[in-house]
N, C-alpha and C positions, 0 to 999 in steps of 0.2 A: 774628676769627670764621672767616675763610676758612682760616687755618692750622689752627685747631682742628677744622674740618670735615674737612680732609684727614687729620689724625691719626686721627679716628674712622673714616673710610673705610679707611685703611690697616690699622688694627687689625682692623676687621670682616672685611676680605678675608683678612688673614693667618691669623686664627683659623678662618675658614671653610675655607680650603685645608688647614690643619692637621687640622681635624676630618674633612674629606673623605678625607684620606690615612688617618686612623685607621679610618674606616669600611671602606675597601678592605682594610685589614689585619685586619679583624675585631675590633678593640679598641673595643667599644661604650662602655665607661665613659670612656675617654680621648676618644673622639669626642664624647660628650655634653658633657663639660667644655669642650672647645674650641668646639663649636658654640653652647653657652650663652654663652660669653664673646663670641663673634662677635655674637650677638643683643644682648648688653648694650652693646656699643659703638655699634650702630645707625649710621645710620638703617636702617629695614627694607629687606631685600634678599631677593627671592623665592627664589633658589637656596639661600641659607644657611638660611632658615627651613624650606624644603621638606625639606632634608637633615636638619635637626633633628627635624622631624616623623617622618621615616622611622626615625631612630634611636630615638625614643621608642616608636614602634609595634613595632619589633623588640625593645625592652627591656621589653615588657609594661607600658607606661605609656600606655594608650590615651587617657585624658583629656588628658594633656599633649600627646600627638600631635595630637589634634583641635584644641587651642588653637594649636599651632604651624602646622598647615595653614591655619587661619583667618587667622592673621597673614600667612602667605605669600600668601593670596588678597587680603588687604588691600594687600599690596605690589604684586601683579600678578595679575590674575584671568584671564590668558589661557592658562593651562596646564591641559589636560584631565586630566593625571595627578594634579594636586593635588585636583581635584574627585572623581576616582575613588578616590583613596586615602582621602580624608575620608569618602566614602560607605562604603568598606570598614570603616574604623574604627568608624563609628557602627553599622553593621549587625552585623559579626562580633565585635567586641570590646566594644562598649558596649551592645549589645542594644537599639538605638534605630532600627529600620528606618524609622520614620516620618520621622526626620531624614535618613536616608541617601538616600531615594529622590530628593528634589529635586537633590541633588548629583550623583547618578548620571545623572539626566536632563540636567543641565547639561553633564556630561562628554561625553555622546553628542551634544549640540547643538554643542559646541565641536569635537569630532572624531568624525564618524560613520564614520571609517575604522578604528576600533579594534574588533577582534573581541572583545577582552576586555571592553570596556565594553558591547558589545551583549549578550554572554552574561549579564553581571550584571544589566543593565537588564531583559532579558526574564525572568530568574529572579524579579526583584522583581514584575513584572506578573503572571506566572503563579502566584505564590504565592497571590494572591487574584483568580483569573480572573473571578469574577462582577462584581467592581468595576472591574477594569482591562482587560477583554477588548478593547475598541476600541483602546486604546493599545498593547496587546500585539500585536494584528494589524498595526497601522500600522508599529510598529517592526520586527517580524520580516519583513514583506513588503519593507520597505526594506532590511533586513539581508541577506536572501537574494539581493536584486539586487546588493548590493555584494560579498557573499561567496558566490558561487554554488557553490563547491566545499567549503563547510563543512557536514558532515552534521549536526552538532548543532543548527545554526540551522534546518535543514529539519525536523528532528524536533520542535523547539520550535514551529515554525510549524504543523506537522501537529496538534500538541496544541491549539494555540489555535484552529485551524480546526474541529477536532472539537468543542470547547466551543461554538463558534458554529453547530454542526450543518451546516457546509458540507462534507458528507461527501466529495464528489468531489475537492474541492481538498485536503482533509485526506489522503485516500488517496494522491493524487499527491505530496504533500509527504513522507509517510513513505517512499514508494517511491523518491523522489529521494534521501533520506538513505541508504537501503539500497543504492542503486545506487552511491553514492560509497564507502560503507563497509559492506559486508555483515555485518561482525562487531558492529555496534551492536545489542546485545540489547534495549535499551530501545525503539528504533524498531521492532524486530520485534514486541515485545510490544504496543506501541501499535497497530501495524497489525493484529495479530490481534484485539485488543479492538475495533477499529473496526467489524468485521463484526458483532459482537454488539450494539454500541451502535446501529448504523444499520439492522440487518436486511439488510445487503447480503451478496452472496456474498463468500467469502474471496478476498483478492487473490492472483492467480497467482504473485506474487513470493514468497509464503510457501512455496509448493511448490518454487519454484526454489531458495530458500535451503536447504531440506532436501536437495535433490539436490546442491547445491554442497558441503554438509558431508559427504554420503555419498561 
């Protein structure tokens, strides 16, 4: 029994590394074959299954990719990128955002230092702000503390704050985004719309941006 287990482990790892090499060379069909053989030898190993899921996703096989990612999580549920990739497959390729959101939330819980996860999670929340506004605000307030120099997070925070009618904070968030990156047109449009929505005077930053372009 012990010898047979070692044979299985050896073959699993050998085919995993062969498939990994094929992925790096851009040969997805050969990579798929090797990684599927790695899985068949078992027992389950997170890296081999995760790589197989990536290959399926790149090969336009999203249902197979989702199954491989779930198998990878069964092997080891400690990797935020597996949760994130699974959320991406469910949302972008399978059209099942209701299944994607919990995995994206888990990815953020596992690794709150990922700006990519934060962007995706906030996009999920802001897609239906009436339902998810408290969670969007909580996530983006934390995200802008972690990534104070990311203008997109400040712009998203400004939008969430404006939906909550927290006008002063929303204006400050938009202005912060434009101070970091004056060329973000979406933040500029949002800041201009804020004065209409709130009945407040236009932000002086808008005039400064016009002068800057001139």
